[in-house]
N, C-alpha and C positions, 0 to 999 in steps of 0.2 A: 583316790582322786587322780585324774589324768593330768599329765604335764601340759603346760600352756603351749599354744602354737608358736613356733619360731617365726620371727619376723625379720625383715632387713635391718631394722633398728637393733635387734638382738645381736646380729652379726657385727655391726659397727661397735656395739658395746663390748663384744668379745675381743675385738681388736684393741680397744682401749685398755682392757684388763690383761692383755697379752695372753689370753686364753686361746689355745690353738683350735682352729676350726676344721673339723673333719668333713670331707665332702666326697661323695661317691656317685657313680652313675647308676640309674635304674631304668629299665626299659619295659618292665612288665609288673603286674600286680604282686606276685609272690616275692619277687626281689625287693620291690619298694616296701612291702609290708615288713619283711625281715630287717631291712636296714632301718626302717622307722622304729621298730621294736628294739634295735640295738642302740638307739639314741643318736644316730648320725643326724646332725642338725641341718645339713644342706645336701639336697639331692638334685641331680640333673638328668633329665631325659636328653642325653647327648646324641648328636648326629653320628657319633661313633657307633651307634646301632647299625649303621650301614655296613660296617665290617664285622662286628662281633655278633650280630643277630641276623642280618639279611644277606651276608656273604659277598658284599661288594668289595672291590679292591681299595676303595677310599670313600671319603664322605661325600664326594661331589654328586653321587647318584641318588642321595636321599631327597625325598620330596616332602612338601608340606603335608600331603596325605599320610605319609609314613609317620611324620612327627606328631600329627594330631592323633592318629591311632594309638601310638605307644604312650603318648602323654595321658590320654584318657585311661589307659590300663594302669599305668604307674600311679596316677593321682588317686585312684580308688584304694590304693594300699597305704596311703599316708594319713596320719591324724596329727602328728606333731611336727615333722620335718618340713622345712621350707623347700618346696619342689618347683623346679622351673624347667624350661625346655629351650633347646637351640633353635634359632631361625636357620633353616638349611640354606645351602648354596643357591644364590640367585633369588632368595625370598625377601631380600631387603635392598634391592638395587636403587630404590627411590624412597623418599620419606613416606609417601602415601602407601606404597606397597609394604614397607616395613611395618607401619602402623596397622594396616589391614591384617597382615599375617600374625603380628603380635597379638591382636585381638582374637584371632582364631585359636592360638595356643592357649590364651587365657580361658576362652570358652571351653577348651578341652580339659582344663584343670591346672594349667601352669599358674604359679603365683609370681613368677618373674620370667623374663626372657633373656636370652644371651645371644650375642652376635659377635662375629670376628671383625677386628679392625679398630682403629683409633680415630685420628682426625679425619680420615677420608670418609668415614660414615657418621660424622658428627651430626649432620642434619637428620639422619634417620634416628639416631639415639635421642636427639632432642624431641623428635615427634613422638617417640614411644614414651619417654619419661613425662613429656608435657601432657599426655593423655592419662597419666596416673598409673602407668604400668611400671613396676620396678624393673631395673635393668642391670645386668651383669655384663661387663666387657670381657674381651679376650684379645690379648696382644702377645707379641713374641712370634713363635711359630704358629701359623694359621693353617690348620689341616685342609680347609676348603680351598686353599691356594697351593696345595702340594704339587699339583701338576705344573704350575708356574715355576716351582723350585726344582724341576727336573725329576719329580717323584720322590725326592729325598726330604727327610725331616731335619732341618738344619738349626743349630743353636744360634740364638739371636743376642746381640749386644756385645759381640767380641771386639768390634772396632769402634772408632769414635762416631762414625756415621750411624751405625746401628744403635749405639748407646743414646745418641741424641734423638733418634726417631722414637725409641721406646719412651723416653722421658716426655717427648712432645705428645705422643699418643696417650700416655697416662694423664698428662695435664688436661687434654681435651676431654677425656672421660670423666675426670674429677669435676671439671667445669660443668659438664652436662648433668651430673648428679648420679652417676653409676654408684651403687652401694657396694659393689664388689667387682674385682677384675681378676680373671684367670691369667696367669703368667705361664705360658707354655714354652719350655726349652729356652728360657732366658738365663744368661750367665748369672750365677749366684750373687755376685757383687752388685750387678745392676738390679736384680730382683730385691735385694736387701735395701738398696737406695730408694727404689719405688715404694717399698713397704713403709719406710721411715718418713718419706716426704709427703705422701698423699693420704687423704682421710678414708678412702675406700679400703675395704678388706681385700688383701691380696691372697689369691688361692693358687698355689703353685702346682705345677706338674712338670717334673724334671728340671726344676729351677732352684734347687738348693733348699736348705732347711730354714731360711730366715723369713719366708713368707708367713702371713698371718694364719694360713691354713694350707691344706694339701688336698688335692683331688686325684683320684685314680679311676680308671675304667674298672668297674667291679670284676668282670671276668678275668682281667689281668691279675688282680689282687688274689682271687681265690682259685685261679687255675682252671676255669671252665672254658677258656679259649687257648688250648695248649699249643697251637700251631705257630704262635708268635707271641713273645712277651717283650716289651720294651726294656732296654738295658737298665733304666733307672728304677724299675719296679722290683721291690723285694716281695716275692710271692709268699703269702702267708699260709696258703693251702694248695695242695695239688688235687683239686676236686675231680679233675678229669681222670686221674689214675684210680681214684676211689670209685668213680662211676663205672669205669671199665671192669674193675674187679667185681663190683656188685652185679653187673650184667652177666659177667662170666659165671659167677656162682649160681645165679638164677637159671641160666641156660643149662648148666651142668646138672641141675636138680630136676629138670623137666622129666 
């Protein structure tokens, strides 16, 4: 008998049980299918595909067409995992635009959508959730705004102002009804505080061990993007080296 489909309510229940939530990115059918078979409950077609799949320098080049294409592919590979997709840069500048594009991602196979920001995008979040589309927030370091940060990924919550903004953003997302929130490069103490204070599941990336779950870019975890690996990633496999060796053996046997 196949396992039941994961739902947003299941993730909230995992938080209550203090059961860690594993989350990974998937951009294509075979990766999504493998991760689904491994029992990863939460998958994300992240706009990180701009860098690790499409070869862009950052996520700001990713389009809605890119996200729809990759969401359709990854969604075909899942039967149990809850799979969602990022709204890309400038795809949610207004509530109407946010809802229209969220519906496009759902039509492509997403079961939730994610967008970067807190209180400043609260009208967009309310429009999405109000239409019955599950929503995941993303606060802390916002990759779509990296150019505004001088091209550097900076840890958030180190000072009083940063701490206060994170709590305010988290409160806004909780009020709107987000079922989970990604905390990216948030100082561990603040990530722990948000995790304990709010009902949504916190999914950390470079934000310490106390979040309800952790998400990584799958190519970082398994070593299929060997040209750059974030400092906070413990690589579990060097697949690029194995691929190079396999191709070398094949070439030498011709």
